[in-house]
The first five atom37 places (N, CA, C, CB, O) and aatype in JSON, in Angstrom:
{
  "aatype": [12, 11, 16, 1, 8, 0, 0, 19, 17, 10, 3, 8, 2, 6, 0, 1, 9, 13, 13, 19, 2, 16, 3, 0, 13, 6, 16, 10, 15, 19, 1, 15, 14, 2, 1, 8, 19, 8, 1, 8, 14, 19, 15, 1, 6, 3, 11, 0, 8, 14, 7, 3, 0, 11, 1, 13, 13, 3, 6, 9, 0, 1, 7, 10, 3, 7, 9],
  "atom_mask": [
    [1, 1, 1, 1, 1],
    [1, 1, 1, 1, 1],
    [1, 1, 1, 1, 1],
    [1, 1, 1, 1, 1],
    [1, 1, 1, 1, 1],
    [1, 1, 1, 1, 1],
    [1, 1, 1, 1, 1],
    [1, 1, 1, 1, 1],
    [1, 1, 1, 1, 1],
    [1, 1, 1, 1, 1],
    [1, 1, 1, 1, 1],
    [1, 1, 1, 1, 1],
    [1, 1, 1, 1, 1],
    [1, 1, 1, 1, 1],
    [1, 1, 1, 1, 1],
    [1, 1, 1, 1, 1],
    [1, 1, 1, 1, 1],
    [1, 1, 1, 1, 1],
    [1, 1, 1, 1, 1],
    [1, 1, 1, 1, 1],
    [1, 1, 1, 1, 1],
    [1, 1, 1, 1, 1],
    [1, 1, 1, 1, 1],
    [1, 1, 1, 1, 1],
    [1, 1, 1, 1, 1],
    [1, 1, 1, 1, 1],
    [1, 1, 1, 1, 1],
    [1, 1, 1, 1, 1],
    [1, 1, 1, 1, 1],
    [1, 1, 1, 1, 1],
    [1, 1, 1, 1, 1],
    [1, 1, 1, 1, 1],
    [1, 1, 1, 1, 1],
    [1, 1, 1, 1, 1],
    [1, 1, 1, 1, 1],
    [1, 1, 1, 1, 1],
    [1, 1, 1, 1, 1],
    [1, 1, 1, 1, 1],
    [1, 1, 1, 1, 1],
    [1, 1, 1, 1, 1],
    [1, 1, 1, 1, 1],
    [1, 1, 1, 1, 1],
    [1, 1, 1, 1, 1],
    [1, 1, 1, 1, 1],
    [1, 1, 1, 1, 1],
    [1, 1, 1, 1, 1],
    [1, 1, 1, 1, 1],
    [1, 1, 1, 1, 1],
    [1, 1, 1, 1, 1],
    [1, 1, 1, 1, 1],
    [1, 1, 1, 0, 1],
    [1, 1, 1, 1, 1],
    [1, 1, 1, 1, 1],
    [1, 1, 1, 1, 1],
    [1, 1, 1, 1, 1],
    [1, 1, 1, 1, 1],
    [1, 1, 1, 1, 1],
    [1, 1, 1, 1, 1],
    [1, 1, 1, 1, 1],
    [1, 1, 1, 1, 1],
    [1, 1, 1, 1, 1],
    [1, 1, 1, 1, 1],
    [1, 1, 1, 0, 1],
    [1, 1, 1, 1, 1],
    [1, 1, 1, 1, 1],
    [1, 1, 1, 0, 1],
    [1, 1, 1, 1, 1]
  ],
  "atom_positions": [
    [[0.84, -1.2, 0.0], [-0.06, 0.1, -0.07], [0.98, 1.16, 0.02], [-1.26, 0.25, 1.2], [1.94, 1.17, 0.8]],
    [[0.69, 2.02, -0.84], [1.47, 3.39, -0.98], [0.7, 4.24, 0.01], [1.47, 4.1, -2.6], [-0.49, 4.5, -0.17]],
    [[1.36, 4.65, 1.0], [0.8, 5.41, 2.08], [1.15, 6.9, 1.99], [1.28, 4.84, 3.38], [2.3, 7.33, 1.85]],
    [[-0.06, 7.72, 2.11], [0.07, 9.11, 1.96], [0.17, 9.77, 3.21], [-0.99, 9.65, 1.22], [0.78, 10.84, 3.25]],
    [[-0.38, 9.25, 4.33], [-0.44, 9.79, 5.7], [-0.37, 8.81, 6.67], [-1.61, 10.53, 5.93], [-0.9, 7.71, 6.49]],
    [[0.32, 9.14, 7.85], [0.28, 8.27, 9.06], [0.26, 9.17, 10.32], [1.54, 7.29, 9.1], [0.7, 10.32, 10.43]],
    [[-0.4, 8.33, 11.33], [-0.46, 9.0, 12.47], [0.04, 8.07, 13.61], [-1.82, 9.52, 12.67], [-0.04, 6.85, 13.42]],
    [[0.48, 8.49, 14.61], [1.15, 7.64, 15.71], [0.64, 8.06, 17.1], [2.76, 7.8, 15.67], [0.71, 9.21, 17.53]],
    [[0.12, 6.99, 17.77], [-0.4, 7.09, 19.01], [0.47, 6.32, 19.95], [-1.77, 6.66, 19.02], [0.71, 5.13, 19.73]],
    [[0.94, 6.91, 20.98], [1.88, 6.02, 21.98], [1.51, 6.29, 23.41], [3.52, 6.37, 21.82], [1.15, 7.43, 23.71]],
    [[1.56, 5.39, 24.29], [1.72, 5.64, 25.7], [2.8, 4.59, 26.29], [0.28, 5.52, 26.43], [3.45, 3.9, 25.5]],
    [[2.97, 4.5, 27.57], [3.74, 3.69, 28.21], [3.65, 2.16, 27.84], [3.48, 3.93, 29.5], [4.66, 1.47, 28.03]],
    [[2.6, 1.63, 27.35], [2.28, 0.26, 26.99], [2.66, -0.07, 25.57], [0.83, 0.01, 27.2], [3.38, -1.05, 25.38]],
    [[2.27, 0.64, 24.59], [2.49, 0.36, 23.19], [2.44, 1.62, 22.31], [1.46, -0.62, 22.71], [2.12, 2.72, 22.76]],
    [[2.77, 1.41, 21.1], [2.55, 2.47, 20.0], [1.7, 1.9, 19.11], [3.79, 2.95, 19.25], [1.7, 0.68, 18.93]],
    [[0.86, 2.78, 18.43], [0.11, 2.24, 17.18], [0.4, 3.31, 16.15], [-1.57, 2.02, 17.4], [0.33, 4.52, 16.34]],
    [[0.73, 2.7, 15.05], [0.89, 3.61, 13.81], [-0.27, 3.23, 12.83], [2.39, 3.39, 13.05], [-0.53, 2.07, 12.55]],
    [[-0.92, 4.27, 12.35], [-2.12, 4.14, 11.53], [-1.58, 4.74, 10.23], [-3.47, 4.91, 12.14], [-1.08, 5.87, 10.16]],
    [[-1.71, 3.91, 9.2], [-1.25, 4.25, 7.79], [-2.59, 4.59, 7.03], [-0.39, 2.96, 7.05], [-3.53, 3.8, 7.04]],
    [[-2.63, 5.7, 6.41], [-3.99, 6.16, 5.63], [-3.75, 6.49, 4.19], [-4.66, 7.48, 6.29], [-2.88, 7.32, 3.93]],
    [[-4.42, 5.97, 3.29], [-4.39, 6.49, 2.02], [-5.88, 6.6, 1.64], [-3.54, 5.61, 1.05], [-6.76, 6.46, 2.49]],
    [[-6.18, 6.87, 0.26], [-7.51, 7.29, -0.07], [-8.37, 6.05, -0.18], [-7.54, 8.12, -1.38], [-9.58, 6.27, -0.25]],
    [[-7.98, 4.8, -0.2], [-8.83, 3.66, -0.27], [-8.69, 2.72, 0.72], [-8.69, 3.05, -1.4], [-9.42, 1.74, 0.71]],
    [[-7.67, 2.91, 1.77], [-7.59, 1.9, 2.93], [-6.77, 2.34, 4.03], [-7.05, 0.6, 2.49], [-6.09, 3.36, 3.93]],
    [[-6.79, 1.61, 5.12], [-5.74, 2.03, 6.15], [-5.36, 0.68, 6.91], [-6.36, 3.24, 7.24], [-6.07, -0.32, 7.03]],
    [[-4.09, 0.88, 7.38], [-3.59, -0.35, 8.18], [-2.99, 0.12, 9.44], [-2.51, -1.21, 7.38], [-2.67, 1.3, 9.61]],
    [[-2.83, -0.85, 10.36], [-2.37, -0.44, 11.63], [-1.26, -1.37, 12.04], [-3.5, -0.41, 12.63], [-1.38, -2.6, 11.95]],
    [[-0.11, -0.74, 12.51], [0.94, -1.51, 13.14], [0.97, -1.14, 14.61], [2.32, -1.24, 12.47], [0.78, 0.01, 15.01]],
    [[1.23, -2.29, 15.47], [1.31, -2.08, 16.95], [2.71, -2.53, 17.42], [0.15, -2.9, 17.72], [3.17, -3.64, 17.17]],
    [[3.4, -1.46, 18.17], [4.7, -1.86, 18.77], [4.47, -1.87, 20.31], [5.91, -0.85, 18.35], [3.99, -0.91, 20.91]],
    [[4.87, -3.07, 20.91], [4.68, -3.11, 22.34], [5.97, -2.54, 23.03], [4.36, -4.59, 22.8], [7.09, -2.76, 22.57]],
    [[5.75, -1.85, 24.1], [6.55, -1.27, 24.92], [7.38, -2.41, 25.85], [5.69, -0.29, 25.71], [6.81, -3.44, 26.2]],
    [[8.62, -2.17, 26.16], [9.12, -3.13, 26.99], [8.78, -3.02, 28.6], [10.55, -3.11, 26.74], [9.09, -3.81, 29.49]],
    [[8.04, -1.8, 28.69], [7.58, -1.44, 30.14], [6.14, -1.57, 30.27], [7.95, 0.01, 30.56], [5.43, -0.61, 30.54]],
    [[5.65, -2.93, 30.06], [4.08, -3.15, 29.93], [3.67, -3.24, 31.29], [3.59, -4.5, 29.08], [2.56, -2.78, 31.56]],
    [[4.4, -3.78, 32.26], [4.01, -4.05, 33.49], [3.57, -2.93, 34.39], [4.98, -4.7, 34.03], [3.92, -1.78, 34.12]],
    [[2.82, -3.19, 35.45], [2.35, -2.06, 36.33], [3.58, -1.81, 37.37], [0.85, -2.46, 37.16], [4.14, -2.65, 38.07]],
    [[3.8, -0.54, 37.27], [5.22, -0.18, 38.16], [4.6, 0.67, 39.29], [6.57, 0.82, 37.21], [4.3, 1.85, 39.1]],
    [[4.41, 0.08, 40.4], [3.73, 0.76, 41.47], [4.61, 1.73, 42.33], [3.14, -0.27, 42.35], [4.11, 2.69, 42.91]],
    [[5.98, 1.43, 42.38], [6.7, 2.02, 43.4], [8.01, 2.44, 42.54], [6.94, 0.99, 44.72], [9.08, 1.85, 42.74]],
    [[7.91, 3.41, 41.66], [9.23, 3.82, 41.01], [10.29, 4.27, 41.85], [9.04, 4.85, 40.08], [10.1, 5.07, 42.77]],
    [[11.41, 3.79, 41.57], [12.65, 4.2, 42.14], [13.21, 5.54, 41.52], [13.65, 3.06, 41.97], [13.58, 6.47, 42.23]],
    [[13.25, 5.57, 40.28], [13.69, 6.65, 39.38], [12.81, 6.54, 38.11], [15.28, 6.54, 39.02], [12.09, 5.58, 37.83]],
    [[12.97, 7.65, 37.4], [12.32, 7.65, 36.02], [13.09, 6.97, 34.95], [12.09, 9.04, 35.55], [12.54, 6.64, 33.9]],
    [[14.35, 6.74, 35.21], [15.27, 6.04, 34.19], [14.96, 4.54, 34.39], [16.92, 6.38, 34.43], [14.63, 4.09, 35.48]],
    [[15.08, 3.83, 33.33], [15.05, 2.48, 33.28], [16.45, 1.82, 33.5], [14.46, 2.11, 32.03], [17.11, 1.49, 32.51]],
    [[16.89, 1.62, 34.69], [18.21, 1.16, 35.02], [18.44, -0.33, 34.77], [18.48, 1.47, 36.41], [19.59, -0.72, 34.57]],
    [[17.4, -1.19, 34.78], [17.49, -2.62, 34.65], [17.89, -2.76, 33.15], [16.07, -3.4, 35.06], [18.86, -3.47, 32.89]],
    [[17.27, -2.18, 32.23], [17.36, -2.42, 30.86], [17.5, -0.99, 30.06], [16.09, -3.26, 30.43], [16.55, -0.54, 29.43]],
    [[18.68, -0.37, 30.14], [18.67, 1.09, 29.6], [18.52, 1.16, 28.14], [19.97, 1.84, 29.95], [18.35, 2.26, 27.61]],
    [[18.56, 0.04, 27.41], [18.38, 0.0, 25.86], [17.15, -0.21, 25.49], [0.0, 0.0, 0.0], [16.89, -0.12, 24.3]],
    [[16.22, -0.5, 26.37], [14.7, -0.84, 25.94], [14.05, 0.44, 25.27], [13.74, -1.29, 27.32], [13.39, 0.34, 24.24]],
    [[14.28, 1.69, 25.93], [13.48, 2.68, 25.35], [14.04, 3.1, 23.99], [13.35, 3.84, 26.26], [13.27, 3.56, 23.15]],
    [[15.24, 2.98, 23.75], [15.92, 3.27, 22.58], [15.3, 2.12, 21.48], [17.61, 3.21, 22.86], [14.88, 2.5, 20.38]],
    [[15.29, 0.86, 21.82], [14.74, -0.14, 20.87], [13.34, 0.11, 20.5], [14.83, -1.49, 21.42], [12.93, -0.1, 19.35]],
    [[12.51, 0.59, 21.55], [11.26, 0.82, 21.39], [10.88, 1.97, 20.36], [10.78, 1.04, 22.64], [10.05, 1.84, 19.46]],
    [[11.61, 3.1, 20.62], [11.56, 4.24, 19.63], [12.12, 4.08, 18.15], [12.31, 5.34, 20.22], [11.7, 4.64, 17.14]],
    [[13.25, 3.08, 18.27], [13.81, 2.72, 16.96], [12.77, 1.85, 16.19], [15.2, 1.93, 17.14], [12.72, 1.95, 14.97]],
    [[11.95, 1.04, 16.85], [11.07, 0.15, 16.07], [9.88, 1.07, 15.67], [10.6, -1.18, 16.91], [9.24, 0.71, 14.68]],
    [[9.53, 2.1, 16.26], [8.52, 3.01, 15.94], [9.07, 3.76, 14.51], [8.26, 4.07, 17.26], [8.37, 3.86, 13.51]],
    [[10.35, 4.22, 14.6], [10.88, 4.88, 13.48], [10.88, 3.97, 12.44], [12.17, 5.42, 13.69], [10.38, 4.39, 11.39]],
    [[11.35, 2.74, 12.46], [11.47, 1.7, 11.37], [9.98, 1.76, 10.77], [11.94, 0.09, 11.98], [9.84, 2.0, 9.57]],
    [[8.85, 1.55, 11.6], [7.57, 1.49, 11.15], [7.11, 2.53, 10.22], [0.0, 0.0, 0.0], [6.24, 2.32, 9.37]],
    [[7.71, 3.66, 10.38], [7.58, 4.99, 9.79], [8.31, 5.26, 8.61], [7.94, 5.95, 10.67], [8.1, 6.22, 7.87]],
    [[9.36, 4.21, 8.4], [10.26, 4.45, 7.28], [9.54, 4.58, 5.75], [11.28, 3.25, 7.31], [8.73, 3.73, 5.39]],
    [[9.88, 5.6, 4.98], [9.22, 5.85, 3.98], [7.95, 6.6, 3.91], [0.0, 0.0, 0.0], [7.26, 6.71, 2.89]],
    [[7.73, 7.05, 4.95], [6.36, 7.9, 5.04], [6.83, 9.48, 4.96], [5.45, 7.56, 6.64], [5.99, 10.38, 5.01]]
  ]
}
């Protein structure tokens, strides 16, 4: 599908990319590595897996490649 437009919605659980053209649309979901409930945060940084956020945003960017 040759995409003319895309929209991205994201939160701490996942990202959804919506691809839209004149006759169809598709959705791509990217799961966040931080899907669990985090009741008592020690800090705002992810010290256990510091590369997780980078991988999450890189996967979103790859999903938007060519848009």
